[in-house]
N, C-alpha and C positions, 0 to 999 in steps of 0.2 A: 634463599635461590635454593628449589630442588634435587633432590641426588641429580634426579637425571630431567634437564632442562632441555628444552626446547631447543632446535637447532636453527642454524641459519644461514643458509645454502649460499654460494658464491654468485658475482657477479653473471646475468645469463650474458650468451652469447647475441648477434644482431643476427638475424637470419629477416628473410622477404613475407610478408603476411601469408597466412597459410589463402588457402580460396573457395567459394561458397559458394554451392548449388543455389539453382534458382526457387522461386516459388512454382504452385502450380497454378495452370487454366483456368482462365474466365472461363464466362459468355461473348459466341462470338460479337462483333459488334454488327452492325443494320446499317444495313447501305441509305442513300439519299430518298430513295421515293416513300419507303415505310418510315420511316424517322417524320417527313414531310405531314404525309398520314396522321399521326400521333401524335407530333408537337405543334405544327402546324396554325392548331387553336389555341393552343396554351398562347405562343407566342405573340397573337394579332388580341387576349386575352391582358395580357400584360404591358402592350403597347397603350391601347386605349387605356387601362388604368394612370399608367405615365403619364398619358395627356390629359386626365382627368383629374389628375393633381396640382399641372401645372396650373390649367383653367385653373379649377381654384385656390393656388396660391399668388395668383395677379390681382385681385381682387381680393385677399385678405393679409398677403404678406408676403407685399413687394421686394421685389430683389433675394429671392426664395429659388432654391432651386429643388426641384422634388428629387425625391429618392427612395430609394427602398432597398430592403434586404432580398434578395434574391437567391435560393436554396434550388441547386443543381445535383440530383442523384443518378447516381452512374451503377452499371450494370458493370461489377468488375472494379480495374482502377486506373488511375490515371498521375503517376507519381512525380511529380515536382508540376504539379500544373502551378499553382501558385505565384509559379515567376513566369508564365504563360499571361495569366491576368493581369497581372504587376505593368504589361502592355501598353493597357487599353487606358488612355486618359480618362477620372471620374469615375473609374471602377476601385475599388478597395479591396483586398481579398482578407476576409476577417478570417474562418477556421476548415480545415477541414475533419473531418471522423468515419471509422469506417461503418460501414452496419453489416449484421448479420444475419446467416439464416433469413434471406431473404427468398420467400417462393417463387418457384420457375413459373416460368406461363409459355404462350406460344413464342415469341418475342426472345425474351431471353431465360437462357436456363445452361447449365450443365450436366451433361452427359455422363453417368459412369455404368460398365455391363450393360447397357441399355435401358437402363432408369436416368429420368430425371429429379435432380436433385435440391435443394436447396443452393443458394449461392453466397461468397459477398462483393456486396458494393462499397459506395463511399459517397458519402455528402460532404461538396462545397457549401460556403456558404459568403456573401458580398454585396459588398453594399456597392448601387447603383447608383448615379444618377442618369437623366434621361438623355445625356452625349454617350454616355460608357452604354445604354442599354441598344441608341441605336448602331454604334460601333460593334454589338453584337450582334447583332441583327447583319449589319456588314456581312460580317466573320462566318456566320448563320447561310449567308447565300452564296458567299461562296464555296463553302463544301456542296450546301444543294447543287453548283454547277460544275462541280469536280475542278475546279480551279489547284493551283497549287498556295499556299500560304507563303504567309509572309517570314523568314527568319525569324525565332523563336515566337511564333504564332502557330506552332503548328501542331503542339497536343489538344487545341481547342478544335481541331482536326477531328483528335481522339476522344476526345469528350460528346461531341456530339453524335458521336456512331454507336458511344453505350448513353445516349442519357434516356432515362428510364421517366424522369421529369420532370419539371421546371417550373417554380410556383414561387409567389412572397413568401415573406418567416410570416405566420401571422398570428391572431387572437391565438389559438387553442395553442402553439405551438409556445409561445410567454407563458400559457398558467398550466396546462395540464400535464404529468409526470412529472412536475417539481416536487409535491406535497405542499404548495399552498395553499390548494384549495380544501385538503381537507383540514389542517392548520386552522383556517378561517373555519371551516365547520364548525371545528371543536369550542377554537377561541369564543363566535357568536353567541354560546351556552351560554357565559360569564361576561366577556369584553363588556361594557357599556357605551363607551365613550369613542375608543379609538385602536383598532388592531397593528402590531409593528409587520412589519416582513421587508423586506428585501430585495433591488427591484439594481437588477445586473446590469450593466449596458452594454451595448456591444463596445470592444476595447478599439478606439480609433488611431491611430499612426499618430496623427496629427493633434499636436500639442490644442491648437487652437478647436480642432474638431470637436476634443476631447470637453470643451470648454463650453462649446456652446450646444453641445448632447445635455452634460449636465442642464444649463438654463434651462434649456425644452423640458425637459420631465420636469427641474423645481417648479416650475411655473405651473407643469399640468398638477403635479401633487396638490401647488397650494390651491388651483382650481379648484378643486373638490373639495378643499378646505381642510388637507392633511398638514402632513408636518414632514421636513427635511431631518432628523438627528444628525446623520452621519453620514462620509464620506472616503473613500476612499481610493486610490487606483498604483497598482503594480506595472511598469510600464516592460518590466522584465519576464512576467508569464500571460499578456496582457489580459489584465484583471480592471476595472473598474466596474463603481460599485455605491446607491447607494441607498441607507438605514431608513426610513420611514415609518412613518403614524399614521394612519387612513381614517374613516370618519364611518362605524358601522355602517352607513346605510350607503356609501361608495361601496364596500364589501360585499353586503351583502346586494348591490345592483351587479357587481360581477360576479357572484356564484353564479345567479339567474340568468341562464344560455340567452332567455330573452330581452331580453335590457343588457345583460353585457356589450356587445356594439355600441351601443349609447356615451359609455363611458370613455372620451377622448383620451385617458391616460395609457389603455391599455392598446390601442393606437397606435405610440407613437413608437416609431419606426428604431430610435434609438435604442427601445431596450428591448436585452435577449430574453430573460425569463426573470418571473418573479418568484421569491423562495421564500418560503418560513423562515421566524427568526426565533433563533435563541434556540437551537436545538441542537447545541451540543453542552450533553448535560451528564454527569453522574449522577448515582444514587448508589447508598450504602444501608440498606436495612439494620434496625437496629432492633428486632425480637426478639435476641438471646444476648446478655451481654455479658461476661463475666472477667474475674477479675484477670488480670498482669500477675503472671506467676513464673516464667519458664524465665525470667531475663537478669541476669545479677544483683543480687542487690545493693554491692554497691557499683557507683554508676563507674563506666570506662574511660579513661582518659582522652580529653574530644582528639579529632584526627585532626591535624596541621600542616596535610596538604592542600593544595589546590581541588574543587569541587570537577568531578572528572563526569558527572551525570547533573544535567536540571532536570526538575521534574514541571512541565506548566501542565498545574491542578488546578484545585481547591487548593484556599490554605490549607494551612495541617494545625491541628493542635500542638504549637514549640511547646507547651508544657508539659505535654505525655510524655510519661520516662522513659520507652522506648525511642522518643525524637527530642532529649532536650541537650543541646549542647551538640547536638551532630545534624543542622539544620544550621544553611545561609538562605535568609528569606528576604527577597527580593521585590520591596510591593510599593512602584512609584504612583501606579494608582488609588494610592490608598482603599482599598477595598477592604483591611483590615476592619476598619474602622464600623461598617457596619456586618462586619460578620461573626454574630457572636460564637461563645466557643463550643453551644450543645450542636452548632450546625458543620461543622468541620470535621466533616464526618469521609469526606473519597480522599482529600489531599494526606487525611490521617493516616489512612490506611492506604494508599500505594507510598508512603515512605514510607512508612513500620516495614513494607515488605522489601522494597529496595535496602534499607538500614541492616533487615535481621533477616528475611525470609517469615517460611510461615512460623508462628511465632507459638504455637504446637512444640514446635521442635527447633528454638533458632540456631541459626548457624553465623558466622564469627561477623561479626559488626561490619562494617565496608570501611575502608581503611580513609574515604574520606569523607570530608563536610557535602551535605546535600542542598545543590542551588537549586530554590525552590521558587517563581515566578508564578504567583495566583494570577490564575485567568477568568475563574468560577467564584457565581456570588448564590447565595443561598436564595430559592425563586420559591415563594407556592403559590400557587393558585389560587384563586378566590375560590370560596366556599370549601377550603380543602384544609382549613387553619388547626385541623386538630392529629395532622399526619405531617412525620419530619417536612421539611421540605428540598425539592429537586438543588441541586446545586447546576446554576449552567454556567454560558456566558452572557452578559448583559445581552436584555431587545434590542437598545442604542448601542450595539457594537458588534461592529464587523470582525468574523472572527477573523481572516483574512488578514485582515489591518492589523487585530489585536497581535493575534503569532509573530508578523512583520517585524512589529517594533519591538516586542518584545528580547527576539531572535538578533536582532538589531544594536539591541541595547547590552545586551552578551556579549559580544564581539566588537562592536566599534563603540561603545558609548552612548549619552544624549542628551542634547544641550550640552555642559558643563561638568555632567556626571562622566569617567571613563569607563571601559570594557567593564564589564561588571561582572562576567565569568566567561575570558578571553579562553582559560587551559580547557574547559570544559569541551565536552571529545562527542556524549551520546546524550541524545534528548528525549524524555520519556515521556509519550502523550497514550495515557489509556484512559482516551475519553473519545468518542467518533459522533458523527450527528445520527440523528438518530431517522430523520428523515431524507436521507440524502445516502439510500443505498447503490450500490455501483449499476450503470448499466451500460457498457462498453466506452462511455466517453469521463475523459477525468473531469475529476473537481478544482475547483479555484486552490482550494485548500490541498490536496493533491499536488496541484499544479506548482504552488507553494513552497513548502516541503523538498520535493524534488531540485529546485532554486537552489533555495538554502544550503540541503546539502552539498549542491557542488560551491558554492560560495565559499561554501564558512568551513567546509571543511569537517564536516559535522553530519551524523548518524543519530537519523529519527529511527528510536521503536515505538511503531505502531500500532493497537491494537486495532485488532480482524473488525471487530464488534460481535454484540451478547445477540440472540434472536431467541426470547422466552417462550414462542411460541410451543401450542400444545403440538405431541405428534403423532397423526394422524397415521395410526395403523391401517387404515383402511381395510379391517376385520373384527366383529366385534370379540369382543375382551372374552365373552363365552366360550370360544371361540380359542384365542392369544392366551390368556388367562392361569389357563393348565398344562402350559409349557413350562421346559427347566427354564434356571435361571440365566443361560447361555442362549437357549436358544430366545427367549423373548429378547434378550440385549440383540441378537442381530435381527429381528422385527422392528428393531428401534433402529440398528442403525441401516436400514436399508431403508425404513421410511425416511429418514433425516434426509439423505444419501436424497431421494427423491423429489424430496423437499428445498431443489436448490433455487430454485426462482423467485422464493419465500425469505431465503435466507442465503442475499447476497454483501460482499462486503461495502463494511459502512463508510465512507471517507473522512480520511483522507487514506487508507487502508488500501488503495489501491496507488499511490504512488510509486515510483520503480525505481527511487534512490531510494528508501527506508526499505527496512524489516521489517515485514507485518508479522506479528506475533497472535498466532490462534491457543489454544488451552487444552490441557489434557487433563481427564479425570482423573484425578490424586490430589490427594493433602494428608495431612497429618494426623486427621481426626481416629480417630479409633474405637468413638463410640458406637453402635448398634442405630442403623435407621429407626426413621417413625414407622409403626406397623401397616400401614396404611399409603407407605411410598417403594418405590423400586429403585434398586439401582443400576441405570438402564446403560451403564459400563464396566468392560477391564478395569483393573486401573493402569495409567497409562494411554489409556486411548484415545481419542477426540473427545472434547466435553459434548456434548445432546445441547450448548448453546451455542457453538464454535458458528460466525460466519464461514462461508464458502468462497471457496475460487471457482476461474478464475480471475487474475488479473490484467491491466490493459495492457491490449494484444498480447492475451492469451499466457501474460506469461505465470510464474510460480506463485498464487498468491493462494493461505499463507503461506509466507517465506518457512518459516518454524513454528513447530508448539514446544512450549511449557506448563509446567505443573498450572492448572489454573483452578482445584478446586474439585472437587465431586460435584456434581445438580444432577439431585435426587427426581422422579415423576412421581404424580400422585397416582393407583392405582383409581379407577372407575370407578362410580360408587353403581351406573343401571351393568345386567351384563352384556345390551344392546350396544351401547358405545363403542365407541375406534379410538376415543384418544386420551392419551398420559398428557397430561397440563402437568406444569411447573408449578410447588407447590405456593398457597400465598400469602405463605408465613416463609421468617428468613431465618428457620434454626438449623443447626448442623446437621449434617456435615458441611465441608468449608475449610477453609486455608483461614485459620484464626489474627486478623488484623487488628492493629491500637484503630479505639474511637474512644469519643469523647465519652465522659460516663453519664450516667441518667441521675447524679445530682450535682450542684455547682459546687467545682474542685476539685472533680472524681477527674485523676491525671495518670487512673492508673487500667483502664477498663478496655476488653474486649469485646470484639464479635467473631462469629464467621459469615467469611466470602466468598465468592467464588467470578468467576468469569474470565473472559482475556484479557478486563484490565488487569487482574490479579497477576494474568501469563505474563505480561507484558514486562511490567513490576519487576518481574524475580528476571529475565531478562534484563533489565539495567542494572538491578543485582549482579548478574553475572560480568557484566563487560566492568563496573565499578572490580571487580576482582579481579579483571584479568587486566588490568592497566598497570600492576606492579608487577607482574609476571613480564609485561613487557620493557617495564624500566631493568629492572634486571638484567634483561635478555641484551641489552645495547651495551651495557659494561663489560658482557662476553665477546671474544673474540666473533668478527664479524658484526660486529654487532652495529656499526655507523651504517651500514646497511639498513636496517630501522625507519631510519632519519630521513633516508628518499621522500617516507609514504606518511601521507597522515595520519597518526594514531589510531583518527577513528573508523580508516579504509582496517588495519591490522586488524582492532575489533570487531569488526563487520565480519572479517573472514573466520576467524576465532568463534565467534558465535555461529554459524552457520556451518562452521566445520565439523561439527560437535552432533551434527546433526544425522538420523537415524531413521527410519520407518519401522525398524523390530519386528515384534510381537504383531504390531496393529497393521503393519505390511501386507506379514506372513497370513496373517487371519482376514485380512479384506479380501487381500487376493481371491485366497479360497471364498471368499460369499461372494465375490460380485463379479469373478468368474465367469462367462457362458462361452457357449458353442462361438458366438456372433462375434465379442469382441475382446477377442483376443490381441487384436494389434494394438487397440486405442485402452486398455486394461489401464495401463499404469498413469495415460494423461486420465480417465476420467476419477483413479484414484489421488490422483497430485495437487487435488482440488478438496482431497478432503485431510491431507498428510502432508502438500507442502516438503519440505526438504524432510520433514520427520522431527522428532523430540531431540533438544539440546541434549547431550551430557557434558556440561561442564567439567569436572574432570578429566573426560577422555583429553583437554585440550589444556590445560593447565600442568600438564607435566607429562617425560614418557613413562614407559616402564621398559623392562630388560625384551619384551614381544612385542612395544607400541612406539613407535618411532616418528615424529612428527618436527616438519623441518620447512623455516619459511622464505621467503623472497618475493621481490617488489620490484618495482621502478616503473614507469614512465614514457610513454609508448605515443609516441603523435601516430594520424590517419596513414593507412596505407603502408605500417613497419611492427616489424616482427621479434619474437624475444626466443631464445629458446633456454628453459632451465633443468639443470640435472641434479637427480636424483641418485645418488649409489646404491644400489643393490649390495646386501650382503650376501656375499662367499657360501656362506658354509650353507645358505637355503636351496643355493645351486641341488637340483635330484631329490630334493626332502618334499614328497604327498605329503597334504594337509592344509585343512583351511588353512589362508591367507585373504585381505581384504586391501586393496590399493584406493585411499579416498586421497580428490584432489578439489580445490574448491579454489576460486577466484575472486576477486569482489575488486568491484570498482563503483563511483562516481561516474554521470553522464550529467555533459551541459546540455542544456531542454533547448526544443526549439520551439515558438507557441504557435507556429502557422502550422506546421507539418505534422499532418496527423499519426507520424512515427517518435514523434515525441521527442526521444534522448536523440543525442547528434553523434554521440561516440557506441561504437559494440564490441566489445572489446569477449574475445574468447581462447578457450587453452582446445584444441586438438584433441583425439582419445592420444593418453600417453602412449612412448613407446620404449617396449624393451621387450627382453628375454619371456616376461613377464606380458603373456599379448594378451590383447584385449578383444573381446566378441564373439560370438556366437560360436562354440566348439574349438574354442580353442581356452586358455588357459585361465584369463577372467572374463565373468560376465557383470553384465549394469548391472543392478539392484538397486531398486528407488526411483526416485521423478521419472519424467517424460525425459527421455531424452530431447526431444528439441522444445520443451517447453525451458528444459536448464537452462538454453539459449536466448531466453524473449526479457531476460528483467535486466539486471545487473550483478548479480549473481550466479556465478555457473558454479554449481555442489552435483560431483558426481562418483557413486562409490562403486569398485569394482572389486568381484568375487568368488572365490576358486578352491579347487582341493589339488590339481594337478600339479604335478612335477615339471620346474624350467629348469632346463641345465642353460647354468652360464659361468663367466669367468669374474675370476678378479676385475675391475676395473668398467665392469657394465652397470648399466646405466637407466634407470628412466628418462626417457625426458618428452618434454611438459613444453610445446609451443605456443607460444601467446601470441595472438594476432590482434590486430585494433583496424580497424574501415570507419569509414563514417556511415551513418547509418539513416539520420534527418539532416539531408543539405550541408554547406561544409564543414568542419571540423578544423578552426583555426586554432583550437588548444589543443597538446599534451595530454593524454589522460594517465595520472597514474590509478596502480595498480598492488593489489595483495595476493600474496595467493599461498596457498597451505597444502603442504602432501604429508600423507600420513601413509604411515606401511606398517599394518599389521599381521601376527600368523597368531598359530592355535599352539598354548604352552606345551603343549604334548609334545611339536617338536622338536623343541630342547634346544632352540638357537635362540645367543643374547642380537639380534639384532641391531641393539641402539648401541652398546657399546661399536659392534663391525661398522654403520654405519658416521657413527661421528667421528669416529677416527681416519675414515675416508672423507669425510665433508670439512675437518680441520688439516686435513693434509694438502687439500683442494685451494683453501683462506691463505693457505699463510704460504703455498706457492705462488699463489694471485698476489701478496703483499709484497712478495721478493726476498722470503725471510728462508728459514735453514725448515726440513720434511722431515725432522728426526726433533 
């Protein structure tokens, strides 16, 4: 037990939920006459297309009803439209998503200060048969005549007035912007017979409709001479997909826009997307191998407690000296049978980081075994036999299905096998889908992780993704190369920030329930850089490889940053060059990780590595080290309160609670501030810094001048709770630096048909106390944007100031936590975890820990009916 352990606040008081303000306005709706002029021809075309399809089916497939997917694009949004869509027989609502930055035109626009600006719209997708389309036309005509709508159908009136376009889902929608065309072009340089891909189907709510869709697509695959390798459905997230192999000749036709339309498969209305296969991969370069030298010569006792952290990755080298006796490997798919020891790179590296940290200066090993489920295998591209293989998910497997099965096995078991890791609270996913950068819509894998988080009370730690693109300074090296190191780093930071479009999060980093981890530019390597390399950032600043936010619904992503190794850049060869490239060889610097040795039987080798995968592994390590802290707290006064909330939520709250922008935030605010962006600067920087770099030591225990307390509970929709944190009376009237940090974490159930996705919104209002919060008061906000912090499932706010505040013994910080429905009906009560820290400057000379602890303990004893003495 620490000398000054964290405190546990008393039970909260019940309160009404706080009120929330509304959002901003959108474009004005159009009248009937203008919409008829704009969209009447479109509707005529759709009606003719349905009739043509009906006539074709009469002669070729008697008994089948013509169907198509309709795309309705609106200017602005109409909430809960799916309820009105469900009133029409033969129409099945499939999905909705927001569309940002729509250019204004003469019909739809938002005007601010006399100028037309881009606006946000929404896209609705639905299956419609001919009968449903005729009913839609009937509603359109009702609106055109200005007549009233039947009860439950008025949302259609709102949609018609904001409708920008209505069209069928097209071949272009199925193929473009998915990465599959680029993957196919690449594969045709070396594939000779069959090309793998994934076909994502529209999820149909009715099981018979799903079966019929599968049969129809399978038939068209087989007609091409292709093969369906596997199929999976996850109804809870509306996922249905096939892994297939298509003949090279068919792929060549699909790549040719002139021949594409003749391929029946791509015309199948059951298909939503074609996607590249096997793109979740990890790679560790082994250019600079060195012997392991910093671990104890004698092995430490193997841990005896159940695993807290699980690693889904490649298969580690279990016999490596850094890993021996510290892994629990579960390999039901027998990937290990074809996994040569020399190729077990990525899993070995991540496991060593989780267990020991950076092997340049390893810390204490985690006190539990690490549960490992292999999900990748070695993959060697033909013609690249002289290079170490990538490790990636097999092309015959659907990654959503593989991870779904892996997690379900951990918590429920599989067949006759009981649950394999029921005590795991954290799952590490240090790999991402390279061809799936976040585009505003949530990927199937992110949807899966969100649902699994809620179902099993487990926290996924997910890497934000690495981008090895060259940094384009947009100025020749002859101008930039003479800059000071500090000026050069500023040029690099600006160039990376400006390249946000090409440095987006990689799936599944956009998940809302997950914690997404970016890397900071730091490691334990003390060696000098190579002469032609550049150190592009200060220690602790964001790494140049980081993927950038924002996340889904403009939430904070990455959530946190952690050390990920220093990533150097290479000086240009020519003075006219404008780009700084990533090194082609993987020499240090970097964090030192375990790796298979260059010779058979070498189990003591290490190699430098860097990136967001490393940072994610170190966050998992931090979670494993925090778990015993929570276990000890359960034995203290009031500790039974911790059992009201799953351990995963406490870990989620504590990991984020230690995050600060720090020196990087100060430097970036000065670097990126302009006369025009003052109100938006925090939001701009949040996509680079998230909530900040995590300091684990700040949340493991308290000090005389820093006190952290935990609280939690469960809230139903429209409910609230008030938590009270006692103020130390000796601080009253004293001037000096102080900081108040409040972190609220929860998991949300999800709604696959609603664009909001999260069913629950839990938040705290600005803390109320004599340490007033806000402009020109005692404490002011620092760090992440105050609006963005409420868009995900973690709210983390930092308040700092120096002004003296007068208060008396018994005064408290009151934190009002509220819950409301977000995406439609919220039937479940939502657990949450709250962490509160008050910290003051040592120079103030007050032992705030003792004063707060005494007042918390008094309240706990009174609540328990005991003595206060």
